[in-house]
N, C-alpha and C positions, 0 to 999 in steps of 0.2 A: 504494499499500499504506499503511495507516494505521500510526501509531506502535505500536499494540498487536500488530500482526501480526509474525510472526517470519520472517525471510529464511532461506534455506538455510544460510547461514554462521552464523546465530545458534543453530542447533539442535544444535550439537556439545556434547558433554558426556560425563560418565562413562558407560562402557558398561553397559547393562542386562543383559548376558548374557556368558557365558564361552564362547568358541569352542573346539571341539576342535582341537588343533593337530597338523599333520604326520600326517594320516590318508592313507593311500594310496588312490587312486581305486578300485583293484581291491577294497579292503576294504569299500567301500559299494555295490558293484554286484553284483547276482546274475547278470548276464549282460554280457559285454563281448567282442564278436566283430566281425570284418569281415564284410560282406556277401559274396555269392557271385556269380561271373560268370554272366550269364544266357545263355540260348539265344535269341538275338534273332529276332524276327519283325516284320513291318511293322505288325501290329495283333493285339491279343487283349484278353481281360478281365483279364490280369495285367500290371500296370504295374511298371516298374523305376525306382527312384530312383537317379539318378547325380549326379556333382558339379556338372554344369551346372544341374540342376534345383534343387539344394539352395541356397537363397539365405538371406540374413539375413531373418528374420521371415516367410518364405513358401516354399512349394514352387512353382516355376514349371512349371506343367503342360505348357507348350509344349515343354519339353526332356525330358519323361519318355519312356522307351523301353518296349518291350513284349517279354514273354517267351512262349515257346512253351508252351502249356498242356499239351502231351503230354510235356514234359520235367520230371521231378520236381525239386522245389526243397525244401531244408530248411525245415520249418515255422517254425523259430526265427528265420529271416531275414525273415519276413513282419512288417510293422510294425503296431503297435497303439497305442492310447491310453497315454500315459505314457512311450513310447520317446523317447530322445534320440539324434539321429544327428549325426555329425561328419564333415565333409569331411576326408579323410585323405591326399589327394594333390593336387599342383598348386600352382604359384606363384599367389598371389592368391585361391585358393579354399580352400586348407588351413586348417582351424580353424573354418570356418563351422559354426554350431551351430543345430539346429532341434529343437523339442519338439512332438510330436504330442499336442495337447490333446484331440482326439477320435479315434475309430477311423476310419481312412481306408478308402476302397475298396481292394480287393485290390492290395497293393503290397509289394515287398520291396526291400532295399538291394543294390546291386552291390558289387563287391570294393574299390571306392575309398572306401567309406563305413564307418565304425565305428558299431556299435549299442551303446548303453548302456541297461541296465535296472537301476534302483536297488533297494536294500532300503529300502522306504518307511518302515519303523520307525526308520530311521536318518537318511535324507535324502530329502526329497520331490522328485520329478522336476523340478517347476517350479523349486525352489530350485537344484538342481544345474545346470539349464539357465541360470539367471541367473548363477550362479557362473562357469560355463565361458565365457560370452560377455562377462564383465567384462574390462576392459583388462588387468588384472594376469595373469589366467589365459590370456588370448589371447597375451600375451607369452611366458608359460611354455610354451604349446603350440608357438609358433614356435621356441622355443629348443631343444626336444627333437626337432624335425623333422630329418631327414637327407636327403642327396642333393645333387645339383648344382644350379646356378642354374636350369637349365631344367626340372628335374623334382625336386620334393622330396616326402618321404613322412613320414607320422606313424606310426611304428612302434607296434604295439599293446602290446608289452612296455613300451616307454618310457612310453606313455600310462597303462598300468596302475600304474606307479610314481609317477605325478604326485601330489605331496602337496597336500592341500586342507585347509581348515579351515571349520568351520560351526557354528552354534549349535544348541541343542536343537530338536526338531521343532516345539514350540509357538511358538518365536520364528520359525522358518522360515515357519510358516503365517501369522503376523501380517505378516511382510515381504511375502509373496506377495499378501496381502489389499490391500496398498497398491500394489504394482506391477501386479497383475492388471488393474484397470480401465484403466490406461494402455494396456496391450497390447490390451485389448478395444476401446477407442476407435480405436486405429490400425487394427485389423482391420475395424471398420465403415467407416472412411474408405477402406480398400483395396477393400472390396466395392462401395462407392458408386462409386469411380473406375472399377473394372472394368466395372460396368454402364453408366456414362456413356460410357466409351470404346467399348464395343460398340455403343451407339446411334449414335455418330458414325461409326464404321467402317461400320455398315449404311447410313447415309445416303450416304457416299462411294461405297460398292460399288453401291448401287441406281442412283445417278446417273451415275457415271463408269467403272464396270466392266461392269455389266449393261445400262446405258443404258435403263432402264425408262421415263423420261419422254419419250423421243424416238420419232418415227414415221418420219422420213426418214433413210435411211442411204446410205453410199457405200462402195465397196471401197477397201481400203488394204493395205499390207504387214502391218498388224496385224489384218487381217480386216475385217469390216463395222463401220463407226463412224458416229456421227451426222454428217449432211451438213456441219455447220459446225464439226466438230472436224478436227484435223489430226495427223499424226505428225511428231514433232520430237525433238530431243535435249534431255536434262536441262539442259545449260548455258544453254539459251534462257531458262529461268526463274530462274536462280540464278548466283551467283558461288561458285566452289569455293575454299576457304581451307584450306590444310594447317597444322596446329598445329606447335608447337615447344617445346623444353625448355630452360629456363635451366640453366646449369652447376650440377650437383648439389652440388659442393664449396664453392659460395659461399653461405654462411648467409643473407646479407642479401637473397638472391633469393626466399626462401621464408618462409611464415608471414604473408603479407599478406592483403589483403581481396579479391583477384581470384581467383575460382573457376577452377581449372585441371583440366579433365576428361581423364582417360585412358580407354582402351578399357574397362577394368574398371568405371569409374564408369558408363559408358553401358550396358554389357551386363547389369549387375545390376539395372537399372531395369525394372520392369514397367509402371509408369505412364508417360505420355507425356513428363513433364518430368524433367530431371536434378535430383534433390532435394538432392544433396550431392556433394562431391568429396573424395577422400582428402587432397588437398593443395591449398593456395592459394599464389599467388605475389604478390610486391610490385610496385609500379610500376617499380622499378629492375630487377627480374627480367624484367618485360615488355619494357622499353625496350632492354635489353642482350642480348636473345635473339631468335630467329626466331618466337616466339609472337606471335600477333595476336589483338586483341580481336574477337569476333564478337557481333553484337547480339542482344538478346532476341528469341525467335521463330525463331532459326536451327535448322535440322535438323542434328544431328550424326550422322555415320555412322562406325562402327568400320572401320578398315582392317587391323587385325591382331588376333591373338587370336581371339575369336569374331567373325568378319568378318560385316559386314552388319547389326549391331544399330544401332538408331537411337533418338534421344531429342531432345526440344526444349530449348533453353536458356530457363530462366525469367527470367534477367537477362543483362546484358552480361557475357561471361566469355571464357575462352580454353581451348584444348586443347593436348595434346602431339601429337607426330607419329604417334601410333596412330589418330588421328581426323582426319576432314575436316569442316569446317563448310560446310553448303550454305546460303548466305546468299541469301534471296529477292531478286530484282531489284526487286520491289515488296512493300512490307509487307502489302498486302492479299492477298498470295499465301501468307503464312507457314504457315497451317494446311492449306491445300490442298496445298502442296508436301510437308509432312510425311506426309499420308495418301497422296499420290501415290507417294512413295518407299517408304513401308511396303507399299502394295499391289504395287508392282513387285517388291520383294524377296520378298514372300510368294509371288508367282507364280513367280519364279525358283526358290525353294526347293521348290515343289511339283513342279517338273519335274526337279529334280536330287536328290531324296530328302534334302533338308535342307541340302545343301552349295551355297552360292552362288558364292563365289570362295575361292581359297586366300589371296588378299590383294587389296586394292583400291588402285589408284593413280589419278593424274589422268586418264590415258588410259581406264581402265575406266569412270570416271564420265562422261567426255565422250562415250563411245561408246553409252551407254544410250539407246535409242529408247523414247519413251513417247507415249501419245495425249494431246494437249494440247487442252483445251476453249477456247472463246473467253474473253476477259478477263472479260467481264461475268458469265459462268457461274461462273468461279473465284472472283471477288470476292463473289458472292452466297453461294456455299457458305461462304467464310471468314466472312462476316458472320453467317450463320445458326448456325455451330458455335462462334463465339468465346465467347459466354456460358458454354457447357458447358465448354470448355477452360479458361476462367478459374476456374470452380468446381473443376475437377480440380486446378488449380494451387493454389488456396486449401487444398484438403484435404491435398495433399502438404506444404504449408508447415505446416499444423497438426500433421500427423504427425511432421514433422521436429522441431518444438518439443517434442512429447510424448516423442519418442525422446531428445532432449537431457535432458529432465527425468528420465526413467527412468535414463539412464546416469549422471547426476549423483547421483541418490539411491542407486543400487545399491551402489557401494563404501562409501558412508557408512553405509548400513543394515547391510551385511554386517560392517563393522568394529565396529559399535556406537557409532560417532561420533555418529550421529543416533538418538535414541530414537523408536521408532515411534509412541508415544503423543503426541509433540510435533508431528507433521507434520499440517498442514492443506493438503491437495493443492490446494484451490481458492485458496489464498493464495500459492502458489509461483509465481514468475515466471521465465521463461526467454526467451532471445533468440529471436524468431520470424522473423528475417531468413533468406531462402533463401541 
């Protein structure tokens, strides 16, 4: 960055606008209601948004449910462009916010989600979305939640009384103009990664599930398989590592540089790699606990919470005891092993209507039988897909940097500490490390 360029810290100055103070959320919303409980069916053209599907920055369509079209549903619970939805129950999910920037296909919110529709003459939906997802208001939302440790809830009345502040609409629009392109680029990266991931999944399925390239087969306990394949147990290809947790009351164990994944960090990922973790630990925390380092390219599988979710480690890192690390015996197997486990879990889910296990332990993993191709077949697949997976990882890293930039700019823009006219987005730098 040359001397004439301004860093983020240099942009602070006298506020260019005056925020309205202490306005209740209910006073700027024309509609604020919980969704409705659906009449569930296995499939229909009416989708149901639930707390599992509502993620930061996206709706995970794999977790959407379906509503019986013969059962009436309130029209005002169906979602449309400009609607803001907030997860309103659940430890780890409460407070997640999503904005529908376009009209979705037919979908309504269930009773665990609150729907907000703003008076756009007062506050623009995009601005309220950015406001509610900011660290300050996320803390406020957590503070008004009620309930026990196992199940907390965001009461609609308490949310309605949440006090917010915001600038005039013209300033809101200018702030959105700066933040919008960042979200747009992250959305592009997400679409690219989804397409690339589907291509690799298709390659794996074609070769190792449908066996399309092969002509000679034999009978096995898994049905007919290629003649040089065999049935074996997962541990033949990997070492199983259970995570651990440093003592939570020892401050010097936390805040380090070692990524420490929990089940929540894995389950909220839609891309193959863990892009970030809520917490990181120190070398001291690692050495004085049961946590173990697992190498880059390890498949992590969740053992509690949303059981059976998987992701790859982008760097050497560690996990807590809600996850297992499936460390490949051979590095040339790392991507094959990931797609093998993903395919196996997908098959189990299809047979059990979405539920794989209530929990996973060492014995559960050791007992899983899979079809194992010869080493040269596995290594060839890994070599073929590695450039694609590396590109996916790069896109995730870029999106993480953009997210950091947005989340750094957001509170400064909203407080007026940074003047929107002073920002040159192409000159701002953020840490791009995973």
